[in-house]
N, C-alpha and C positions, 0 to 999 in steps of 0.2 A: 035747625038741630036735628040730626038723625039718630034714632035709637035702634040698637040691635042687639038681639038677646041669640047667643049660640052657645053651645055646648062642646063641641067638638071642632078639629082643624077644618074638615071638609065643610061644616056649617059655617064656618068663620070664612073661608075662601068663598063660598057661593054668595056670602053678602057682601063682602070686600070688593069682589071684581066689579059690578057694575057701578060701586062708589068710585074705585079708582078710576074707571074709566070716564067717568063724569067729572074728573078732577076734583073732588069733593076734599077740601082740606081736612086733616087728620083732627084738627081741633075742632071740627062742627059735628063730630061723630061721637055717641055715648055707647061703649059696649058694656053688656051686661052678661054675666053667666046665667043660663036657666036649665031647668032638668027637663023642659020639653022643647023640642024644635019650634021656635017662634021667630027663625031667620029674617031680617029684614031685607028688603029688596027696593031696587031704585029703576025707575022707568028710564031705560036708557036704550038706545039703540044697539041691536044686537051686533052689529058689525064692531061697534066701538068695545064691546067686550071679548068678540071673537081676536081682535087685533091686538088685545092686552098681553104683553109678553114680559115675565118676570124672569130674571137669571136664575138657573137652576140651584145654585149654591145659594141663593136667598130662599125659594123654597124649601129647600132641605133645613135651613135654619129655622124658618118660621114655623114648619112642622115640628122640629124639636121644642120651641118656644112654648108651642100650644100644651106641652106636657107640664110646663112648669106650673108649681102651685103658687099663683100669684094673681090677685084681683086686675092688675093691671096688664098682664100679658096680651089680651086681645087689642088694647091700645096701643102698646109697644110695637106690636106685630103691623099693624096698620100704618103707623108712624114710619117704620123701616120701609115698607112697600111704598108709601108715597113719596117720601124722600129720594127714594132709589130712582122712582121714575121720573117726577119734577125736578130734584135738585142735583143728584149727582148718581150718576149710573155706577161710580165706582165707591159708593158709600161704604160698603163692606171692608174694603182695603184701609179705612182710617180708623184704626184701633184706638186712635185717642178720641174719637167721637164717642160722647156720653153714651149715645143710644146705642150704638155697635158695641161698646164696653160692657153695656148692661147686658145685653142679648148674648155676648160671647160668653161672660160669666154664668149666665142663666144656662147655656147650652152645656156648658163645663158640668153643672150641677146635675143636670139631666142625666147626662153620661155617666158621671159618678154613681149617681143612684141605680142605674141599670146595673153597673158593675158590682154593687153592693149585693142587688137582689140575684146575680147570677151567682154570688159567693156565699150567701146567706141563707137561701132557700132549703130548707130541710123538709122532705117528703116523710110521711107517715103513712104506714100500710092500715087499709081497712079492709075487712074482709065481710062480704055480702052473705045473704042467708043462703044463697046457692054456692057459696065456696067461692067466688069470684073475687078477685084482688083489685082494688083499685088504690093511688097513693093522694094524699091530700097533703098539702102544705098552706100555712098561713102567713103572710107577709106583711109588713106595713112599711111601703116606702113613703119618702117624703115628697114625691111627686108623682104626677098621673101616667105611670109608666108601665103600665100593667101591659097594653098592645104593644109598645115597643121592645119590651123585655121577653116576653114569653116566646117568640120564635127560636131564642136559644135552647129553650128546654124542647119544644119539640124538634129540634135537631138532635140534641143530646138523648133523649129517652122516647124514641118514637115507637118503641115496642111496648111500653106501659100505657097504661089509662090511667090518667091523672087529674087533679084539680088544684088550681093555685088561686088562692082566694085573697083579697086585699078589701080595704074598707069601702074601695070604690068600684067594686066590681071582681068577677072571678073570670079565670080562662079555663075550659074544660078540653082535654084533648082525650078522643076517643074513636077508635076505627080510623085511625089517620087522619082525623079532620080536626081541626082547632075551632072553636066558638067561644063567645064571651057572653056572661051572663049576669044577672045582678048578683050583688055581692050578696053571701049567706049570712053576713054577719058575723061578729067574734064568737058568738056562740059556737059556730062551727068548728073553732079548733079543737082539736083530738088530743085525747091523753097520751101518755108515753106509751111506745111499743116497744118492740124486742131490740128494734134496730136502734133505739137511742142508746142502749149499752154498749152496742158496737162502735157508734160514734164516739162514745166517752172514752172507751178502752183505744180506741185508734189515737184518739187526741192526745191521751197520757203518754202513748208510746213514742209519737212524734215530736213532742212539745220537749225542747232542751229545756228545764226550768233555770238552768244557770244563767242562760242569756235573755230570762224575761226582761223586758222593759215596760212596766205597767201603762206608763204614759203614751209610749208608742203603740202599744196594743191596743188601747183604747181610741186611739187616733184612727187607726185603721179597721178596727172591730167596735164601733160604738156601744154603750152600753143598753140603748134602745133596741137593738137587735136580741139581746141576751136571753130575753124569757123565751125567745124561739127557738134557741139552739141547744140542743142536749147538753153539747159538750162544754158549753159556758158554765154548767154546775161545777166542772173541775176546775176553774180558773182560780178562786180563792186559794184552794188546797195547793195548787202548784206554785203560787206566788209565795206561800208560807215556806214550802220545800225548799225553794230557790234561796230564801235568805237562809236557811238553816245550812244549806250544802254549801254557799259561798263561805260561811263563816268557818265550817269544819275545814274546808280546802286551805284556807288562809291560816287555820293553826296548825296545819301540818307540813305546811312548806316553809322553809327557813328564808331568811331574809334575801340570801344572795340568788336563790334559786327563782324567788319572784321576781327578781327585779334583771336577771338575766336570761333571755330566751335561751332555749335548747339549740336552736339553730346558730346563734352567736357563739355558744361555746363549742359546738362542732367545730366552727371556723376558726374560733381561736386555737383549737387543739391541733389543727393542720398547719398553724405558722410554724417555721422553723425556728430553733433555737440558735441564736446569733453566736453564741459561744461554738456551735457544733460548725459552722460555716457552711458553702455552697454545697459541698460534699453530701450533706444531710438535708438538703431543700427539695421538697417534694410540691413545691406550691404550683407548678404545672408539670405536663407532661413530658418536657424534653428530656429530663434526665433519664427515662426508662430506655430512649436508642442512643444515648451519648456514651463514649467510653468513660468520660471523666470531667468534672467542671473544669475550664480553664480560667484562672484568676489573673489578676493583674501581676504586672513584675517591674520593678524600678525600685530607685531610692525611696526610704519610708518619707522622706521629705523632698518634694520636688516642686521646681516652681512650674513646671508645665506637666500636664497630664493629656495623654492621647486617648479618646473614647473610640473604639472602633463599634462594628454593629454586632457580630458573633464570633466565635472561633470557626474555622475551617476544617477542611479533614484533617490536613497535618497538625494543625494545632491540637485537634481533638485527641489525636493517636499521642503527641508527645506532652502536651500538657503545657505549654507554653504560648502566649500570644503573639500573633505576627510574624509568624518563622516559615510561612508558606510564600507562594508565589507574590501574594498581595505585599507580604512583609519585605521581599526585597525592593519592592518599588517604593515603599515607605523609606527603607534605609538609603536610598540613593536620593530621595527628597530631601532627608533630613541632611544628608551631607552638602547639598547644593544650597541648603537653607544655614549651613553654619551650625548645625546642632549636633550634639552628641547623644545617641540613643541611650547609653549609660546613664544620663543624668535626666531622662525624662520616665515617667511613670505612664506605661502602657497598660490598658485594659479593654474590655467590650462592655457594651450594654447588658449583652445576653451571655450568660456563662456556660451553654451547654450549646453543643451544635445541632441545629435543625437541619436535617437532610432526607432526601428521599433515594430510594435505589433506581440505579440504572445499569442493568447489566451487573456487572461486578465492582461499579464505580457507586461512590455516595457523593450525590451531587447536592450543593448548598442548595437550601430553601430558605427565603427571607421569613424572620420570626414575626409573629403577630404582635399586635400592641397588647393583649394579654400577656405574652411572655415578656415584653419589655417592663410591663407593670411588676410582674412576679419578681423580677431580677433588680427591681427598682432598689430594694433594701440593701442589696450587696453593693451596687454601685455607690450610693449615698455614704456607706460605711467606708469606702475606698476614698471617696473625696473628703470625708471628713477627718480621715487618718493621714492624708497625705497633704491636705491643705493647700493645692494649688492655687497659683496666682493667675494662671492661664488655664482653660481647658479647651482643647481642640476636638470637635465633634465630626468625625470622619463618617459621612453620610448622613441619610433622612433618618433613620433609624435611632443613631447616636443624638443629633439633634433633638428628637422627641425624647428622649430617655434623659438627656442633659437640661432642656428648657420645658419640655411638655409641649413644644410647639411642633406643628404638623407642616409646616410650611417647606417648600422646595428649597434645595439648596443654593441655586441659582438666584433666588429671591432674597437671599439672606446673607450670602457669603462675604458682602463688603459692609454689612450693617454691625454696629457695636451693639453686643448683648453681655448681660451678666447673668451669673448663676447665683441663686438664693443665697450662697453663702459670701457673694461679693465678688467672686472669681470673675476675671474677663472670659467670655466665650467667643471663640472663632470656629466659624462654621465651613467646613470645604469638602472635596469631593472624597470617596473612598477610594483607596488605592486599586482594588479591584475593578473601579470604574474605568481606569487607564487601561487595563489589561483587556477589558470586553470592548472598547472604543476600536474604531480604525484609526489608521496611521494619523489622519490630520487631526480628527477628535482628541485622540491620546495625546497629541502634544499639547493642544489646549489646556487639557483636564490637569497634566502634569505643571504646566506651567500655574494654574490656579492653585494646586495644592502647594508647591513651592513658597508662591506668593503668601499664602494663608501660613506656612510655617515661619516665613520672615517677620510676619506682623505679630506671631505668638512670641517671637523671640525678641522684639521689640519692647512689647506689654509686660514681659516677664522681667526686664531689667529695671 
């Protein structure tokens, strides 16, 4: 049985290397803390020690574990090193292993303690007899993190001369050099200085008392740190103030305002009044550049409803749907299918013309999904009023407005579909697609359009 007495990571490393090189099992060594260096050594050929290689990630983990305040840390460190060398070189990747799980938990605790030290160290000003100024801070970490944590302060305050003392030692920064000395003891704590009042004023000014959560606050800033934080004296009063302010606001706000956020109220105010119709609708920006809204036209009760995309240039000027070039193509297809336009309700998914200037002309521009959604209230009101048995969606935009689907017309034009009211939905190409296509393709699209109108006529009877 080997007995090793160490106090620092370097001493543990010097003692562990020959033992690991000799293959001494972890259960044959007793590790103990000591106040003086009495590190054990083992007579081992130097070549074996020189050839010993541990992964860099493992060494970094072991260095961190040496700062964890636990009597068994040296033993766990050696066990991890021995198992990595003689059992599994990829041991650290197995987080289900109990040793690895404990080591990672201890590593997180050390890092967390360093973070708390960086957050909660408060320097106090000390003036010497000759007028020099130094700064002193007292901190009580849970683990032995002083050497690991103080480089942060050396980088943050390089032009100050300061001392950070802990129960286990102190760090001194002066003339650009960092050194560690024995702890001055808790008696070295300083009394309040002028900067404490600044800390308290700053804390009061940035603290939103109405949002204080005492449980969360104490989880992030445990009370064991409070006695060394000047701003902690403000916490009880701030908590009391938060309770009083919350009660006052609740009494001043009526039930409706407390229940309805202001953003929701503004959005509701922008919704159009249905009785005013699309002429008063400002739910999207298309009304700004359109001449007028183009509403549906046809019998109030029609068995078939035709839904296009949006008005064109001529429709926008005259205020009637499908009276331009695409309307002529539609009229010819209706006649070929044996349908009478005066018996059909004709409308569009979007009620205002979206266009872009091209010289003196206004060219059609496809409406966005937002425009379709904005106009959906008007289309649904038309469907509810007319109560058609069949709805013909002319083009992808109309299909999305009627069914919510974003599929291509080719993929759904022969499929049976239903509107939420129960009406049959027939999807086909928009008449404008016939106008844009070449001669061969135009004949195909025209045939598909007529076939869809035939099917709609059959479904409506």
